[in-house]
N, C-alpha and C positions, 0 to 999 in steps of 0.2 A: 299549373299542375302537369306533371308528366303523364304519358299514356303509353301502355304497352298492349299489344295484341298477341294472343296466345292460341296455339293450336297443336294438334297431333294427328297422325294418321298411320295406319299400318303400312308396311313396306310396299305391298302391291297397290294399295290405294294411292300412295304417294306417286308411284310411277304413272298412274292413270290420270290424276287431276291435281297433283300437288303443285306443279309448275304454274298453273292458272292462279292459284292462291298467291304464290310468290310474286308473280308478275303484277298482281293487284296492289302490292305495297306502294307503288308510285302514286296511287290515288288517295292515300291517307295523308293527313296533315304533316307538314314538316316537323321532324323531331319525334315522331311516333317510333316506339321500339317494337321489335318483333321477336317472338320466342317460339321455337319449334321443338317439340319433343319427339324423339325417334325411338325405334326399337329394332336393333340389328340392321340399321342402314344409316347412311349419312346424307344430309342435305347438301348438295353441291354448292360451291361458291357461286354467287350470282354475279352478273355483269357489273353491277355497281360496286360489289365487294372487290372484284378483281381490279376495277379501276382504282379503288382506294389503295390496294396493295401496290399497284404500279406507281402511284403518286407518293405514298408515304411509307411503304413497307408493310410487311405482315404484322409488325409489332403493334400497330395502331388499329385496334378493333372497334373504335367508336363508330357507331352507325352500322355495324355488322348485325346480321341476324344472330340472336342468342340461341345456341344449340345445346340441347341436353338429351342424353339417352337415358331411358328408364333404368338401365343397369347402374346408374349413379345412385339409385335409391334402393338399397338392399331390402328395406322393410316392405317395399311394394313388390319387389321380385318374389320374396318369400310368400307374401299374401297371395299373389297371383298363382303361384305354383300350387298352393294349398286349396285354392278355390276354383281351379280350372277343372271342368268336368271331363271325364274320359271320352265321352261322345259329345259331338257338337250340339249344344242346347238350342232350344227355340230362342229367337232373338230377345224375347221378353225375359229370359232367364240367363242370359249371357253376361253375368256380372263383370268378369274381368275385362271384356271388350269395352264396356261403357265406363268402367272405373278409370281407365286411362285418362279420360277427359277430366274427371274430378281431381285426380292426383297431379295432373299437369297444372291445373289452376292453383292447387294448393302450393305446390313448390314454386311456381312462377311468381306468386304474390306474397310469399313469405318475406316479411320485413319490408315490404313495398308500401309506399304511401301515396301512390298516384292513382290514376284511373286504369283499371284493367278490363280488357275486352276479351271474351271468349268468341272466337270466330272459327266455326267448323271448317275443315280443310276443303270441303266441297263448296265453299262460298267463293263467288267471284266478285271482287270489288271492281266495278267497271267504269265508274265515274268519280271525279274528285269529290271527296267529302269536305264540306265547309269546315274550316277551323272552328273549334269550340262546340260543334253540334253534338258530338258523342258525349263530351263532358257535361253538357247541359242536362242530359237525362238523369244524371245522378248528382246534380248540384244541391238538391234538397233531400234526396233519398239515398239509401245504401245501394240498392240494386234496381236495375231496369231490365225487364225481361218480357218475353212474349207469353203472357198468361192466357190460358184457354179454359174458361170455366167448364166443369164437367169432364175435362180431359186433362192429360198431363201437359205441362208447359212445353213449349217449343224451345229447345236448348241449343239450337245451332248458333245462336248469338245471344249473349247477355253481357251486361256491364256492371261492374261494382266499383264503389269508391273505397279504395283500400285504406284511406285515412280515417274511415269511420271506426268508432271505438268498438263496435261489435264484430269487425272483420275477422280478427284472429279466432274468436269463438265460433263464428259462422263457418269458417273453413275447417276448423278442427272438428266440428260436428259432422260435416259432410264426410270427412275422412273416417271418423269414428263409425259411421253407419256401415261403411264397407269393412273396415278392419275388425270390428266386433261381430261381423256377420248379421247385424240387425237388418241388413238389406233383404234378408230372406223373409222378413215379415211384410215386405212391400208387395203390392200387386204386380209391379214390374220391377226388375232388378237393375234398371237403367239409371243413367245420370239424371234423367228427367225427374224420376220419382224421388231420387235423393235430394236434388235441388229443391223440389217442392216441399219435401219434409223439413228441410232447413228453413225455408221461407215461412212455412206455417208455424214452426216453433218460435222463431225470433220475432215474427209479427205478433203472434199471440202473447208473447212475453213483453211486448212493447219495446223491444230493443231496436227494431228497424222499421223503416217505412219503405214502400216500393213504388216503382213507376211502371205502368203497363204499356209496353211498346206496341201492343196490339191495337191500341187506340179504340176505335169503334168497331173493329173487325174481330172481336174475340171469339166468334163462332166459326171462323174459317180455319181450315187445317194449315194453311200457309199464310199467316197474317203478315209476315215480313214483306211478302211480294206486293201487297197493296197499300202499305202504310209508308211512313216517312223514309225509313232506311232502305226500302226497296228501290228508291230512286238512285241509290248508289251501290247497293250490294244485292246480288242474286244468290239465294241459297239453292243450289242446284242438287237437291237431295234425290236419292233414288234414281229413277229412270231419267231424270232431268240432266244428269251428268253428261249424257251424250248429245244434249241439245244445245243450240246456240244460246238459248235463254229459257227460263222456266215459262211454261204456258200461262201461268197466273200473273207473271210480272210484265204488265203492259209498259212500265217505265223502261225496262231493259229492251224490250222489243222495239219501242219507238226510238231508243238510242241507237240501236243497230241499223234501223231503217234510215235514220238521218245520216249516219256515218256512211252508209252505202250510197246514199244519194249525193253526198258532198263531192 
């Protein structure tokens, strides 16, 4: 089964930490596809892409990063314009900011039948991910995500099996929550609450089952840092972006220490 990893970032954020995400591609299993959604900027060609151009010409794009700009989707541009507040809202009410993530996932997985991974742009993949590990989390379930009972889910990383029969309906529902402005009924207008709404609806209806990547650490704010995938990926959210590794991620810290000692 094929696998693609999807992300987006605002222009200034890309300048800050986007290259770290891009450099981490080498740690994903061979054959993994990558998709980056932009808005008013371009993702520069990477060294591996330039090498492919030199070897076989610009016409062969196999293995390149798939690039899309949100201007390719007029419906989203119109919705964003209509739902952008005149004054900068509190982050909990900044629907257009977080909607980018939802609509990037919708468009990237449209008519796709493989495994799709959402990987926030401030995630650093620092160690080789074993082949088959990511896919194993959705071998029996539609979605694998970091569920945190009593809070919203952590949506910096989640996995879906796009061959699941519920996939088109699930993604359409997430889009509908934003496009119909039903997001205004949610406590937060973020992608976290929209994803949780979709999971609640389709698990309640018996349409999907889920896998909790939080494992036994469901009460932590940063469950990824101390569970299986933290051994390979560090979600450097917030102030962690300026750090070598997240303070919570002992796996990454040990990796850096070993690399320095070598």
